[in-house]
Residue, then its C-alpha position, 0 to 999 in steps of 0.5 A: m526502451i524503459q529508461c531510468n525515471d521513466i514512469i509506465l503503466a505495466y501490468s502481469n501477463d501471466t493472468e492469475v498473477r495478474q487477478r490476485a495482485t494488487s494491481g497489474g501484479i508487477g511486483s509479482s512477477l518481478v519476484n518470479r523472475l529475480f527467483a528464475q534468473g537466480r537473481i536473487n536468493s531470498a525474499i520478502s512475503f506476507e502469509y496469512d494466520k487464521k487466529l490472528l486474522e492478520y497478515r505475518p511477514r515470512i523469509v523465503f527462498s524459492a518463487e514456488d513459497y511466495t505468495v502473492s496477498g495483495s496490499i496489507y492494509h494493516e501495520i507490520n512492523l517490517y524493519a522490526y521483523i527484518r532486524e530479528h531475521i536477518e540472519e536467515i537473509k540470504s543475499p540478494f534478498l528482494c522486499f517490499a516496504l513503505p517509504c518510509q520503511v525503505n532507507p532504514i531496512k536498506k541501511m540495515l540490509e547493507k550493514q550485514g553485507i547484504e544485497s537487496y532489491i527493494i519494492e516502494l509500495t505508494c502509500s496514502s497511510q497505514q491502519s492499525f489493525e483495529a481498523t480490520e476490527y471495526l470493519l468487521k464490528r459494522v458488517g455484522v461479521s464476529k471474528e471467531n466466524v473468520s476464515s480468511i481474509r484479503y484487502r485486494g486481489d481478484g481484479w481492480p480495484s476490488g475491495v475486501c472479502i471476508t471469507l467466513k469459516d462455512g464458506k461464504t464470502v462478505r465483500i466490502p467493495n474499495s469505493y462509496s463503502i464502510w471501508m472507504r469512510i473508515f479508511h479515509s476517517h484517519l481515526f485508525i491511521m499510525p501516529r507516523c502517518f499525519f506527518c509523513r511527506t510527500d518529498r521523501k527521497t528513498a533507495s528503493d529500485i522502483k515505485i509502484a502504484d494504483p492508476w487512481g484517476i488514470d484507469s477508470p475501474i468501470l473499463e480497467k478490470q484486471g489492473r495496471t501498476l502505475c510504476h516509477v523506475k528509479n534505477d538504471r538496473m531496475a530498468y535492464i530487468l523491466n526491459e528483459m522481461a518485456n522482451a520475454g514476453v514477461i510484463s506489457y506497459e506503456c510510457r506514461s508521464e510523470t504527471d500521471f503518477l503524480q495525479s494518481q497520488y492528487g488527495t495523499i500528495v494535497r494532504k500531506n502537504y497540508n498537514m506539513r505546512h500545518h504542524q501545530f494544527t496536525k497534531i492538534i488534530k492527531s491528538i483529538l482523532h488518537n485520544k481514548v474517549y473521543r475513539k470510544v464516543v465516536l465508535t460506539l454507535p455507527f451514526l456518531f462515526e458517519m458523523h466524524y466521517f462528515f466534518y472531518i472529511y468536508g471541513y479538512r476538505c473545506l481548510h485545503k480548498i482556503d489554504n490552497l487560494l491563500e498559497r496561491k495569493r502569496k505566490 
């Protein structure tokens, strides 16, 4: 039986939801289940805008209107959207949110007397839409020829799928690809992401993550979701879903959850311990001249990526050794 604070590795038994979701489809299964049972009357869905080539939030009032979009790797000011559309929300309300968005959104909803369920999305960093634009440039795709972009979905771990207006697709995997290098170059992450804390306490009902290092991409193709169940209410709902055959799960440890986020935790802890150094790095990466030069030619970007990634890894190792000596 699932209890509060349990870590589970779960997946939707609806094969279509599981296939289209980022990994496992637990978030989408919760939306469908809570709508079906009348436990929520509205929820956030993310719809693709073909003109802007970006995903936009939308309030929906039934499972039929909800879209399984997978992960979205560009910034969405969800707090501002909810604030502007607060009158449209019907309580209880379900919302997906990044860790830094959870508490502000929860407080805003509470002030309006809106009961909420919040699914927290584990986040290493959030990108500006410039990251996607640079990806299109690197793979030789004109924005005018793009019909749609999906960042995740189509199994696990999948990758970016760009559908062109002539029906052809361009696929870029998540691992060992130009998209991975763009993502980890930190040229495109939001300024707040440089100072994100790993010990942030949030008022979410459940925290979900990809099982990096837990599930082998070679053996697991459909995807499973690592979940931290954060209150009794969510534990009760998940037990109901499991008993009804809506989801399947196995219990895992907190160590597994932390292991899946190991690289992110190391980087964020280092950034917080060396706040001034991180401020300097941020100012360099967000410097207009530096960015313009680095993004002019592919080999300049690759040089930036090489020295940035391996330089940081060396600093992390030195820092860890010094930290151990101090202890």
